[in-house]
C-alpha positions in Angstrom: 29.4 124.4 -60.4 28.4 126.7 -57.6 31.7 126.4 -55.7 32.8 129.9 -56.6 33.7 132.4 -53.9 34.0 136.1 -54.7 36.4 138.1 -52.5 36.3 141.8 -52.2 39.8 143.3 -51.9 40.4 146.8 -51.0 42.2 148.8 -53.6 45.8 149.7 -52.4 47.1 153.2 -52.2 47.9 154.9 -55.6 51.5 155.1 -56.7 53.1 157.6 -59.2 54.1 157.3 -62.8 54.7 154.3 -64.9 57.5 151.8 -64.3 59.5 149.9 -66.9 60.8 147.5 -64.2 58.3 147.3 -61.4 59.4 146.2 -58.0 56.1 145.0 -56.7 56.1 142.1 -54.2 54.7 138.7 -55.4 51.0 138.4 -54.9 50.2 142.0 -54.4 47.9 144.1 -56.7 48.6 147.8 -56.9 47.0 150.6 -58.8 49.1 153.5 -60.1 47.8 156.8 -61.4 49.5 159.5 -63.4 50.9 162.4 -61.5 49.1 165.7 -61.2 50.6 168.7 -63.1 49.8 172.3 -63.4 47.6 173.8 -66.2 44.0 173.2 -67.4 43.0 169.6 -67.6 40.4 168.1 -69.8 37.3 166.8 -67.9 38.1 163.3 -66.5 41.5 163.0 -68.4 42.7 160.2 -66.2 41.1 157.1 -64.9 41.5 155.6 -61.3 39.9 152.8 -59.3 36.5 153.7 -58.2 35.8 150.8 -55.9 37.2 147.6 -54.5 39.0 145.0 -56.6 37.0 141.8 -57.0 38.3 138.3 -57.3 36.7 135.0 -58.3 38.4 131.7 -57.6 37.0 128.1 -57.8 39.4 125.7 -56.0 41.1 123.3 -58.6 39.3 124.9 -61.6 40.8 127.2 -64.0 38.5 130.2 -64.8 39.4 131.7 -68.2 38.3 134.1 -70.9 36.4 136.8 -69.0 33.9 138.8 -71.1 31.7 141.6 -70.0 28.1 142.2 -71.2 25.6 144.9 -70.4 22.3 143.7 -69.4 19.2 144.4 -71.3 18.4 147.4 -69.1 22.0 148.5 -68.8 22.1 147.2 -65.3 23.3 145.0 -63.9 26.3 143.9 -66.0 27.2 140.3 -66.6 30.8 138.7 -66.5 30.9 135.5 -68.6 33.8 133.0 -68.3 34.7 129.4 -68.9 35.4 126.8 -66.3 36.4 123.1 -66.3 34.1 120.2 -65.9 34.9 116.8 -64.2 34.8 115.2 -67.6 37.6 117.4 -68.9 35.5 119.8 -71.0 34.7 123.4 -70.4 31.4 125.2 -69.8 30.3 128.8 -69.8 29.2 130.5 -66.5 28.3 134.0 -65.5 27.9 136.2 -62.5 25.9 139.6 -62.2 27.3 142.8 -60.8 25.8 146.3 -60.2 29.0 148.2 -60.0 27.2 151.7 -59.9 25.1 150.9 -56.9 25.4 152.9 -53.7 26.0 149.6 -51.9 29.4 147.9 -51.9 29.8 146.0 -55.2 29.5 142.2 -55.0 29.1 139.5 -57.5 26.3 137.0 -57.4 27.1 133.3 -57.1 28.3 131.8 -60.4 25.5 130.2 -62.5 25.7 128.1 -65.5 24.9 129.7 -68.8 22.1 127.7 -70.7 21.2 127.6 -74.4 17.6 127.5 -75.8 17.4 123.8 -75.0 18.4 124.4 -71.5 21.7 122.6 -72.1 25.0 123.9 -70.8 27.1 125.9 -73.3 30.5 124.5 -74.2 33.3 126.9 -73.1 36.2 125.8 -75.2 35.7 128.7 -77.7 33.0 131.2 -77.2 32.0 134.9 -77.3 29.1 136.9 -75.9 27.4 140.2 -76.7 24.5 142.3 -75.5 21.1 141.3 -76.7 18.4 143.9 -77.3 15.0 142.4 -76.4 11.9 143.1 -78.4 9.6 143.7 -75.4 9.8 143.8 -71.7 8.6 140.2 -71.3 11.8 138.8 -72.7 13.9 137.5 -69.9 17.1 136.8 -71.9 20.0 139.3 -71.7 22.8 138.0 -73.8 23.6 136.3 -77.0 26.4 133.8 -77.2 28.3 132.2 -80.0 30.1 129.0 -79.2 31.9 126.1 -80.9 30.6 122.6 -81.0 32.8 120.1 -79.4 32.9 117.9 -82.6 34.3 118.3 -86.1 32.2 117.8 -89.2 33.2 116.6 -92.7 32.1 118.8 -95.5 32.1 118.2 -99.2 35.0 119.7 -101.2 36.3 122.3 -101.2 35.6 122.8 -97.5 38.2 121.3 -95.1 36.9 119.3 -92.1 36.0 121.6 -89.3 33.5 122.6 -86.6 30.4 124.8 -86.3 29.8 127.8 -84.1 26.2 128.1 -83.0 24.4 131.3 -82.0 21.9 131.2 -79.2 20.2 133.2 -76.6 21.8 132.6 -73.2 19.8 132.2 -69.9 20.9 131.8 -66.4 20.6 128.5 -64.6 17.2 128.2 -63.0 15.4 130.6 -65.3 12.8 129.8 -68.0 13.4 131.0 -71.6 10.9 133.1 -73.4 8.8 130.8 -75.6 9.4 132.6 -78.9 13.2 132.1 -78.6 13.2 128.4 -77.8 15.6 127.5 -80.7 19.1 128.3 -81.9 19.3 131.1 -84.4 22.3 130.7 -86.5 25.3 128.5 -87.3 28.8 129.6 -88.6 31.5 127.3 -90.0 35.0 127.8 -88.4 37.5 126.9 -85.8 38.1 130.1 -84.1 35.7 133.0 -83.2 37.7 136.2 -84.3 35.0 138.9 -83.6 31.4 138.9 -82.3 29.5 142.1 -82.1 25.9 143.1 -81.4 23.8 146.2 -82.1 20.1 146.6 -82.3 18.5 143.5 -83.7 21.5 142.3 -85.5 24.7 140.5 -84.5 27.8 140.0 -86.6 30.1 136.9 -86.2 33.4 136.5 -87.9 35.1 133.2 -87.7 38.4 131.7 -88.9 38.7 128.5 -91.0 41.9 126.5 -90.9 43.1 125.2 -94.3 46.1 123.2 -95.1 49.2 125.1 -95.9 48.6 126.4 -93.2 46.2 129.1 -94.5 43.5 130.9 -92.6 40.3 132.1 -94.1 37.8 134.6 -92.8 34.1 133.9 -92.8 31.5 136.3 -91.8 27.8 136.0 -91.0 24.9 138.0 -89.5 21.9 137.1 -87.5 18.7 139.2 -87.5 17.0 138.9 -84.2 13.5 139.9 -85.5 13.2 136.9 -87.8 15.8 134.5 -86.3 17.5 134.4 -89.6 21.2 133.8 -90.2 23.4 134.3 -93.2 26.8 132.6 -93.4 29.4 131.4 -95.7 30.5 135.0 -96.7 34.2 134.8 -97.6 36.2 137.8 -96.5 39.9 136.9 -97.2 42.9 134.8 -96.6 46.3 134.8 -94.8 49.1 132.4 -94.0 49.0 133.7 -90.4 46.0 134.0 -88.1 43.6 136.7 -89.1 42.7 139.8 -87.0 39.3 141.4 -87.6 36.8 143.5 -85.7 33.8 145.8 -86.4 32.1 148.7 -84.9 28.4 149.6 -85.5 27.8 153.1 -86.8 24.3 154.8 -87.5 23.2 157.8 -89.1 20.0 159.4 -90.7 20.0 159.8 -94.5 18.6 163.3 -94.4 19.5 164.2 -98.0 18.0 161.3 -99.9 15.5 159.0 -98.1 15.4 160.1 -94.4 15.9 156.4 -93.5 18.2 155.4 -90.6 21.3 153.8 -92.2 23.1 151.1 -90.1 26.7 150.3 -91.1 29.3 147.9 -89.7 32.6 149.6 -90.0 35.2 146.9 -90.5 38.9 146.6 -90.0 40.2 143.4 -91.5 43.9 142.2 -91.2 44.5 139.7 -94.0 47.1 138.8 -96.5 44.7 139.1 -99.4 42.1 141.8 -100.3 39.1 141.8 -98.1 35.8 140.8 -99.6 32.3 140.0 -98.5 30.8 137.6 -100.9 28.7 134.5 -100.7 30.3 131.2 -101.6 33.7 129.5 -100.9 37.0 129.3 -102.6 40.0 127.7 -101.0 42.9 130.1 -100.3 45.3 128.2 -102.5 42.9 128.4 -105.4 41.7 132.0 -105.0 44.8 133.6 -103.6 47.7 131.3 -104.5 50.4 133.8 -103.5 48.7 135.0 -100.3 51.0 136.1 -97.4 50.8 136.9 -93.8 48.1 139.1 -92.3 50.0 142.3 -92.6 47.5 144.6 -94.2 44.5 146.1 -92.5 41.7 146.8 -95.0 39.2 149.4 -93.9 35.6 149.2 -95.2 32.0 149.2 -94.2 29.2 146.5 -94.5 25.5 146.7 -94.5 23.0 143.9 -94.8 20.5 146.1 -96.7 23.2 147.5 -99.0 21.7 151.1 -98.9 24.3 153.6 -99.8 26.9 150.9 -99.8 26.8 149.1 -103.2 24.6 147.7 -105.9 23.8 144.6 -104.0 22.6 144.0 -100.4 25.3 142.8 -98.1 28.0 144.6 -99.9 31.4 145.3 -98.4 33.3 148.3 -99.6 37.0 148.6 -99.0 38.3 152.2 -99.3 41.8 152.2 -98.0 44.4 149.9 -96.5 47.1 150.1 -93.7 50.2 148.2 -94.4 52.4 146.9 -91.7 55.8 145.1 -91.7 54.7 142.5 -89.1 51.6 140.3 -89.0 48.7 141.9 -87.0 48.1 139.8 -83.9 44.9 141.3 -82.5 42.7 144.1 -83.6 39.9 145.9 -81.7 37.5 148.6 -82.7 35.3 151.2 -80.9 32.7 153.4 -82.5 32.9 157.2 -82.5 30.3 159.8 -83.7 32.5 160.4 -86.7 33.6 156.9 -87.5 35.5 154.5 -85.4 38.8 153.9 -83.6 41.1 151.0 -84.5 43.7 149.5 -82.1 46.0 146.6 -83.0 49.1 144.9 -81.8 51.8 143.5 -84.2 53.1 140.0 -83.6 56.8 140.0 -82.3 59.4 139.2 -84.9 63.0 138.1 -84.2 64.4 141.6 -84.6 61.4 143.4 -83.2 59.1 143.1 -80.1 55.4 143.4 -80.3 54.0 146.9 -80.7 50.7 148.7 -80.0 49.2 150.9 -82.9 46.1 153.0 -83.2 44.3 154.9 -86.0 40.8 156.3 -86.7 38.6 155.7 -89.8 35.7 157.7 -91.3 32.2 156.2 -91.9 33.1 156.0 -95.6 36.0 153.6 -94.7 38.8 156.1 -95.1 41.7 156.9 -92.8 40.9 159.8 -90.5 44.0 159.5 -88.4 47.1 157.8 -89.7 48.5 154.9 -87.7 50.3 156.0 -84.5 52.6 153.8 -82.4 51.7 154.0 -78.8 54.9 153.9 -76.6 55.2 151.0 -74.1 56.9 150.8 -70.9 57.7 147.1 -71.3 57.0 144.5 -73.9 53.3 144.2 -74.8 51.7 140.9 -74.9 50.1 140.9 -78.4 46.9 138.8 -77.7 45.9 140.7 -74.5 44.6 143.9 -76.2 41.3 145.5 -75.4 39.8 148.9 -76.4 36.9 151.1 -75.6 35.7 154.6 -76.5 35.2 157.0 -73.5 33.8 160.5 -74.3 35.3 160.2 -77.8 38.8 159.3 -76.5 40.2 155.8 -77.0 41.2 153.7 -74.0 43.5 150.9 -74.8 44.5 148.2 -72.3 47.3 145.8 -72.8 49.5 143.4 -70.7 53.1 144.3 -70.6 55.8 141.9 -69.4 59.1 143.3 -67.7 62.6 141.9 -67.9 61.8 139.7 -64.8 58.8 138.1 -66.5 56.2 140.0 -64.4 53.0 141.1 -65.9 51.1 144.4 -65.5 48.1 145.9 -67.2 48.5 149.4 -68.5 45.5 151.4 -69.7 46.3 154.4 -71.8 43.9 157.2 -72.8 44.4 158.9 -76.1 42.5 161.9 -77.6 41.1 162.3 -81.0 44.6 163.3 -82.3 46.2 160.2 -80.9 48.0 162.1 -78.1 48.5 160.1 -74.9 46.8 162.1 -72.1 46.8 159.6 -69.2 47.9 156.2 -68.1 46.8 153.9 -65.3 48.6 150.8 -64.4 47.4 147.6 -62.5 49.8 145.1 -61.1 48.2 141.7 -61.0 49.2 139.0 -58.4 50.3 136.5 -61.0 50.7 135.9 -64.8 47.7 137.2 -67.0 46.3 134.6 -69.2 44.4 135.4 -72.4 42.8 138.7 -73.5 41.6 141.5 -71.3 38.0 142.4 -71.3 36.7 146.1 -71.0 33.2 147.6 -70.9 32.5 151.3 -70.9 29.1 152.9 -70.0 28.6 156.6 -70.7 29.0 158.7 -67.6 29.5 155.6 -65.4 33.2 154.7 -65.9 35.0 151.6 -67.2 35.2 148.0 -66.1 38.1 145.7 -66.8 38.5 142.0 -66.0 41.3 139.5 -66.6 42.3 136.0 -65.7 45.5 135.5 -63.8 47.4 132.5 -62.4 49.1 133.4 -59.0 51.7 130.5 -59.4 52.4 127.7 -61.8 50.9 125.2 -59.4 47.6 127.2 -58.7 44.3 127.5 -60.7 43.6 130.5 -62.8 41.3 133.1 -61.2 39.4 136.1 -62.4 40.0 139.7 -61.2 37.9 142.8 -61.9 37.9 146.5 -61.1 35.9 149.6 -62.0 37.7 152.7 -63.1 36.3 156.2 -62.8 37.5 159.8 -63.2 40.6 160.5 -61.1 40.1 163.7 -59.1 42.7 166.4 -59.7 44.1 164.6 -62.6 45.8 166.5 -65.5 46.2 165.9 -69.1 50.0 165.8 -69.0 51.3 162.5 -70.4 52.9 160.3 -67.8 56.5 158.9 -68.3 58.0 155.6 -67.3 59.8 155.8 -64.0 60.8 153.5 -61.1 57.9 153.7 -58.6 58.0 153.3 -54.9 57.8 149.9 -53.2 54.1 148.9 -52.8 52.7 149.4 -49.3 51.7 146.1 -47.5 
């Protein structure tokens, strides 16, 4: 599993504007920045590459599903991905990187990610998040939720399905901290929809597949301090795959108790009202007329229930956003005054996919009504990634032009939803799966993706760090035909 080779590729000269029909040569990767304009610009309104582009390839092996995670001390960062095994399965690997060092950035050799039993972690379906250790002796840095390879029969009314397990992840060759030698949570489901971590608590949302077809949403939390998991909380149903995400929000209850209140702000795209209750009811019993996941319910959730509802673990749904097409993917990013939401709509026969954004308050109300973000080409709905940078929202999505060529477009929007900058990356092949972004205050933004250079080649990973573009302006860029990429 250590056959990986990281290649540092120098970033190519920047181009101007955004193109709806790029003319880039096959195999090249270019970076394009918004043009400068007169007038006063906001601080760091535009992003540009701040270092070389990195690539990871393992001969004959597809590398897929890259996911960034901050380390326990905020440096280095980790990039997780799945790779194929000789037996035909997939396992999780990771590499480390210190992108903010004065030295040229370089990834470590890939290492197998191991669970608490020092077993390899299956990579068919997984998600990772930052783990916050209790003391300096803890040598784990990440928590991972992964699907077991087998399916399990359950008594009625649960349909047959698999389990997701939550465990601390260690690097190959390291020894786990003795207090965390076991797994800490299981979740029923077939697909991991969202996995978030903050403080000593992780939130996992999975999708259960029922006949029909119908898709159910199940949520659970893990408390790191006691190694306790809660699962089987039913959130809602739909006849299309669900799209859900959460953002952690914290405040001090100065008026009443003085306690620090921790909320999960939730955006749940389902076909029936979002709930957060223990127990299970099949969709065709509880919601016989359920439809596609076209409604995003906004709410907040707290495991202690303080200021939320009469019972602990209550979910409150204040408002809803109604769409004409099913929501394909939804991502959230916290703000001091609530959270950002970004989502893509699944393409229909008479309408392509679209990118939409909104803001919500800590009370689960709409702060900024939905806005459609203009695209230069057709967005790939499942590719969406979103991060908050200095209060602004940065959304990244893959767009495919009329020639079938992919590009990655990052757009920065201010608190009013205005597009203030755009940065475009042209991969050297087709992008596969979702993008992964990671922002760290004052240090820029990291983005990673999997791409397949040709139909006969293996998928590889690419990554680049973006920082403040010098001399940039807040003038919105427009889609134009750019110059031929220099060779």
